[in-house]
C-alpha positions in Angstrom: 247.4 6.8 316.2 245.2 7.5 313.4 242.2 4.9 312.2 242.7 1.4 312.9 241.3 0.4 309.3 244.1 2.0 307.7 246.9 -0.7 309.4 245.7 -3.6 307.5 248.2 -6.1 309.0 247.4 -5.2 312.4 243.8 -5.2 311.7 243.8 -8.7 309.7 245.2 -10.2 313.0 242.9 -8.8 314.8 239.9 -10.8 312.4 241.4 -13.8 313.1 240.7 -13.1 316.8 237.5 -12.1 316.1 236.8 -15.7 314.2 238.3 -17.5 317.2 236.0 -15.9 319.3 232.6 -17.7 317.2 235.2 -21.3 316.9 236.2 -20.5 313.6 239.8 -21.1 312.9 241.0 -18.8 310.0 244.2 -17.7 308.2 244.6 -13.9 307.8 244.1 -14.2 303.8 240.9 -15.5 304.7 239.7 -12.9 307.4 240.3 -10.1 305.3 236.3 -9.7 304.9 235.7 -9.6 308.7 238.6 -6.8 308.8 236.8 -4.8 306.3 233.2 -5.2 307.7 233.8 -2.4 310.7 235.0 0.0 308.0 231.9 -0.4 305.7 229.8 0.1 308.2 231.8 3.0 309.7 231.2 4.6 306.2 227.5 3.9 305.9 228.5 1.9 303.2 226.8 -1.3 304.9 223.3 -0.2 307.3 223.6 -2.1 311.1 221.4 -4.8 311.2 220.5 -6.6 314.8 218.8 -10.1 314.5 218.8 -12.7 317.0 220.3 -16.0 316.0 218.6 -18.4 318.0 219.2 -20.2 320.6 220.7 -23.0 318.5 224.6 -23.2 318.7 225.5 -24.1 315.1 229.0 -23.9 313.1 227.5 -25.4 310.0 228.0 -28.9 311.3 226.9 -31.8 309.3 226.0 -32.8 305.7 229.4 -33.9 305.5 230.2 -35.3 302.0 229.5 -39.0 300.9 232.0 -40.3 298.4 232.1 -42.8 295.9 235.5 -44.5 295.1 236.1 -47.2 292.6 239.6 -47.4 293.0 239.3 -48.0 296.9 236.7 -50.5 296.3 238.5 -52.6 294.3 241.5 -52.1 296.4 239.4 -53.2 299.5 237.8 -55.8 297.4 234.2 -55.0 297.7 231.9 -53.8 295.0 231.2 -50.7 296.2 232.4 -48.4 298.4 231.7 -45.0 299.3 233.6 -42.5 302.1 231.7 -40.6 304.6 234.1 -37.7 305.3 234.0 -36.0 308.2 237.6 -35.1 307.7 236.6 -32.5 304.9 233.1 -31.4 305.9 233.1 -30.1 309.3 233.8 -26.7 311.1 237.0 -28.2 313.4 237.6 -30.7 311.1 236.7 -33.8 313.4 233.6 -36.0 314.0 233.1 -34.5 317.3 230.9 -31.6 316.0 228.1 -33.5 315.8 227.5 -34.0 319.2 229.5 -30.7 320.6 226.8 -28.6 318.9 224.3 -30.2 320.9 226.1 -29.8 324.1 226.6 -26.4 323.8 223.4 -25.6 322.9 222.0 -27.0 326.0 224.5 -25.9 328.1 222.9 -22.5 326.6 219.7 -23.6 327.4 220.5 -25.0 331.0 222.3 -21.7 332.0 225.7 -22.6 332.6 228.3 -20.3 331.8 231.5 -23.1 331.1 231.4 -25.9 329.0 233.5 -28.7 330.1 235.2 -32.4 328.6 237.8 -34.4 329.0 239.4 -35.4 325.9 242.3 -36.9 323.6 242.1 -33.9 321.2 239.1 -33.4 318.3 236.4 -33.5 321.2 238.9 -30.5 323.2 239.4 -28.3 320.3 235.2 -29.1 319.2 234.2 -28.1 322.5 236.3 -24.7 322.4 235.1 -23.6 319.2 230.9 -24.3 320.0 231.8 -22.8 323.5 233.2 -19.5 321.4 230.8 -19.3 319.0 227.8 -19.4 322.4 230.1 -17.1 324.7 230.5 -19.6 327.2 233.8 -20.3 329.0 235.8 -23.6 328.0 237.7 -25.7 329.8 239.5 -28.8 328.3 241.5 -31.9 330.5 243.8 -33.4 327.6 247.0 -36.2 327.9 250.3 -35.0 327.6 251.0 -36.7 324.7 247.8 -35.0 323.0 248.7 -33.8 319.4 249.9 -30.1 319.4 247.3 -29.1 316.4 244.5 -30.2 317.9 245.9 -28.3 321.8 246.6 -25.2 319.6 242.8 -24.8 317.9 241.6 -25.4 321.3 244.1 -23.0 322.6 243.1 -20.8 320.4 239.6 -20.7 320.3 239.9 -19.4 324.2 240.2 -22.6 326.1 241.3 -23.1 329.6 243.6 -25.8 329.0 244.7 -28.1 331.1 247.3 -31.2 330.3 247.3 -34.7 332.3 249.7 -37.1 332.7 248.6 -40.6 332.5 246.3 -42.3 329.7 243.0 -41.1 328.6 241.1 -43.4 330.5 242.5 -43.0 333.9 242.0 -39.0 333.0 238.6 -39.9 332.2 237.9 -41.5 335.4 239.3 -38.0 337.3 237.6 -35.7 335.4 234.1 -38.2 336.2 235.0 -37.8 339.5 235.0 -33.9 339.3 232.5 -33.2 337.7 230.3 -35.4 340.3 231.6 -34.3 343.0 229.8 -31.1 343.0 232.7 -28.7 343.4 232.4 -27.3 339.8 229.6 -25.6 338.2 230.2 -26.6 334.8 228.5 -28.0 331.7 229.8 -31.7 331.0 230.1 -32.3 327.4 231.9 -35.6 328.4 231.0 -39.5 328.7 228.4 -38.7 331.1 226.2 -36.3 329.3 222.8 -38.1 328.1 221.9 -35.3 325.2 225.8 -35.3 323.6 225.4 -38.3 321.7 222.3 -37.8 320.1 223.9 -35.8 317.5 225.9 -38.8 316.2 222.7 -40.1 314.8 222.8 -37.8 312.2 225.0 -40.0 310.7 222.5 -42.4 309.8 219.8 -39.4 308.6 222.8 -38.1 305.9 224.0 -41.4 304.4 220.5 -43.1 304.2 219.2 -39.7 302.7 222.0 -39.1 300.4 221.9 -42.8 299.0 218.1 -41.9 298.0 217.0 -43.7 301.6 218.6 -46.7 300.4 220.9 -48.8 303.0 224.4 -49.5 302.7 225.0 -53.2 303.2 227.8 -52.2 306.3 229.0 -49.1 307.8 232.6 -49.0 309.6 233.6 -46.6 311.9 236.3 -45.9 313.9 235.9 -46.5 317.5 237.5 -44.8 320.6 234.6 -45.3 323.2 232.1 -46.7 320.6 229.4 -44.5 320.7 229.6 -43.2 317.4 228.8 -46.8 316.4 226.2 -47.0 318.8 224.1 -44.0 318.0 224.6 -44.5 314.2 222.5 -47.5 314.6 219.5 -46.0 316.6 220.1 -43.6 313.4 219.6 -46.0 311.2 216.5 -47.8 313.9 214.7 -44.7 313.9 214.6 -44.7 310.0 213.0 -48.5 310.0 210.4 -47.3 312.6 209.6 -44.5 310.5 209.2 -46.2 307.5 211.4 -44.4 305.2 214.3 -47.7 305.0 213.3 -51.2 304.7 216.6 -52.5 306.5 219.7 -51.4 308.5 223.5 -51.9 307.9 225.7 -54.4 309.9 227.4 -51.9 311.9 231.6 -52.5 312.3 233.8 -51.4 314.6 237.8 -50.5 313.7 240.6 -49.7 316.1 243.7 -49.9 316.5 245.6 -52.7 317.5 247.6 -51.7 320.0 244.5 -50.4 321.5 241.7 -52.2 320.9 239.7 -53.7 323.7 236.4 -53.7 322.0 238.4 -55.3 319.3 239.9 -58.1 322.2 236.4 -58.8 323.8 234.2 -59.1 320.7 237.1 -62.2 319.6 236.7 -63.5 322.9 232.7 -63.7 322.6 232.5 -61.4 325.9 229.6 -58.6 326.8 231.2 -56.5 327.6 234.2 -54.7 327.4 237.0 -54.6 330.1 240.3 -52.2 330.2 243.7 -53.7 328.7 247.3 -51.9 329.1 247.2 -49.0 326.8 250.3 -49.2 324.3 251.3 -46.3 321.6 249.6 -46.1 318.4 249.8 -43.6 315.6 246.0 -43.5 316.1 246.5 -41.2 319.1 242.3 -40.2 319.1 241.6 -44.2 319.6 243.8 -44.7 322.6 241.2 -45.5 325.3 242.2 -48.5 327.2 239.2 -48.7 329.4 235.7 -47.5 327.3 233.2 -49.0 329.8 230.0 -49.2 329.9 230.6 -47.4 325.7 232.6 -50.1 325.1 229.6 -52.5 326.0 227.0 -50.7 324.0 229.5 -51.2 321.3 229.5 -54.6 321.6 225.7 -55.3 321.6 225.4 -52.6 319.0 227.8 -55.4 316.7 225.8 -58.6 317.7 222.1 -57.0 317.3 223.6 -55.7 313.7 224.9 -58.8 312.7 228.3 -57.2 312.2 232.0 -57.6 313.4 235.0 -55.6 315.3 238.6 -55.5 313.6 241.8 -54.0 314.8 245.0 -52.6 312.2 248.7 -52.2 312.6 250.3 -48.8 312.5 251.4 -49.8 309.3 248.3 -50.3 308.0 246.6 -47.2 309.1 249.5 -44.9 307.5 249.3 -46.8 304.2 245.0 -45.9 304.3 246.1 -42.6 304.8 248.1 -42.4 301.9 245.5 -44.0 299.9 242.9 -41.4 301.0 245.3 -38.9 300.0 244.8 -40.5 296.9 240.9 -39.7 296.5 241.8 -35.7 297.7 241.5 -36.6 301.4 243.6 -35.5 304.0 243.0 -37.5 307.2 244.5 -38.3 310.8 245.7 -41.5 311.0 242.5 -42.4 314.0 240.1 -40.4 311.3 241.5 -43.6 308.7 240.9 -47.0 310.1 238.0 -48.3 308.4 239.9 -47.9 305.2 242.9 -49.8 306.5 240.3 -52.5 308.2 237.9 -53.1 305.7 240.8 -55.0 303.2 241.1 -57.6 306.5 237.3 -58.1 306.8 237.1 -58.8 303.0 240.2 -61.4 303.4 239.2 -63.2 306.6 235.4 -63.3 305.1 233.7 -61.5 307.9 233.0 -58.9 304.8 231.3 -60.3 301.7 232.9 -59.0 298.1 229.7 -58.4 297.1 228.5 -55.7 299.5 228.0 -52.4 299.4 230.0 -50.2 302.3 230.2 -47.0 303.7 233.7 -46.3 305.6 233.4 -43.3 308.6 236.7 -41.3 308.0 236.5 -39.0 311.3 239.1 -35.9 311.5 241.4 -34.0 309.3 245.2 -34.9 308.9 245.8 -31.6 310.0 244.9 -33.0 313.3 247.9 -34.3 313.8 249.9 -32.9 311.3 253.3 -34.3 313.0 252.3 -37.5 312.4 251.7 -36.9 308.6 254.6 -34.6 308.1 257.4 -37.3 307.8 255.9 -39.3 305.6 256.3 -37.0 302.8 259.6 -35.2 301.8 259.3 -30.9 300.8 262.5 -30.9 298.3 265.4 -28.7 298.9 266.4 -27.4 295.5 264.6 -24.2 294.7 264.6 -23.2 291.3 265.4 -19.4 289.9 263.7 -18.5 286.5 261.6 -20.2 283.1 264.3 -22.3 281.8 265.1 -24.1 285.1 261.5 -24.4 285.4 261.3 -25.7 281.9 264.3 -28.2 282.6 262.5 -29.7 285.5 259.1 -30.1 283.7 261.1 -32.5 281.3 261.7 -34.7 283.9 258.7 -35.5 285.3 256.6 -38.5 283.9 253.9 -38.7 281.9 251.1 -40.6 282.4 248.3 -41.7 285.4 250.1 -42.0 289.3 250.3 -45.9 290.0 251.1 -45.6 293.8 249.8 -44.2 297.2 250.3 -40.8 298.1 253.1 -39.6 300.1 255.4 -42.3 298.9 257.4 -41.0 296.0 260.0 -38.4 296.9 259.2 -35.1 295.5 262.4 -34.1 292.5 265.4 -32.8 294.5 
């Protein structure tokens, strides 16, 4: 059979699997270092070194980019706009990594062997990755219509995936009943986990630090259950009590208009969020028809901070993904709602044009690729040789792009 290290194609595939066991989703060409390391160790060119990685389960989450955009500030109608991009900076491509690192750490600390959650997709793939990193098994429950890339990512990391008919709020109720029944001995990193959401406070810490301990006038955050908004607000309040910042921002929730229980409750002046009938939306990760206590906490945060809540249409959401693409950011529809919501808030007078604003974007475009792929056209024509390349180059107009990415069809 020979040395398996001498069969690179097979071993590169093995390397992607080994990286998946660590919670890393890597293409074969990016896995070559892992493929080569055993051979270097076997040859004596690399020494063996045993080390204790510590008890914190981490994949290097957080510290995501905070990007100023003058172009989007003009389009949205505000003085200053920053984009906090968890879509491009977190290990599994979404905001969930901020909190699941805490869950996985606690699961290992408490001696559990299985990490579990219910999820619209992003939490499932994150839980699977961090469970792999911690050496734990993982069980995830997702709605039947969950985007395929999120399911693939979770399964690739080794999760036991259970697909469930029904909308997320129904699945959440069944899952919580299962956990509370005592019939399974899993560590839940879902709604009822008292530790997980503390990881979301890091939004506040990072925004304040990167702005030189100055605070924006307002932070916009996508809202499903709304707890990211709540915990970001908590983080800012902690910094104010410590004396590191001198004020706190107004917190504003953005939801898909087709599934917006928090927005509807805020518009009515209700103190509690009530369940609504779920309608389809391109922002599938935000499809929580009944946020329950989490939604009520979000309403409390909005009021306490002097913030607001706004719903956006599917058309506005898809336009926002194109506008983010102009900034070089590939964001799934669910993660782009803040960019859709800001101009509506300005137009209605709920956001002043002189405000400085941070818009959080939360999930990579690769997470919901099936939604984004139809927005572009891949050219059918394939050229041959330099002369055809030169001819095509001559047809491409000069000058700056003047429309959102994804609209102009590529040259045919």
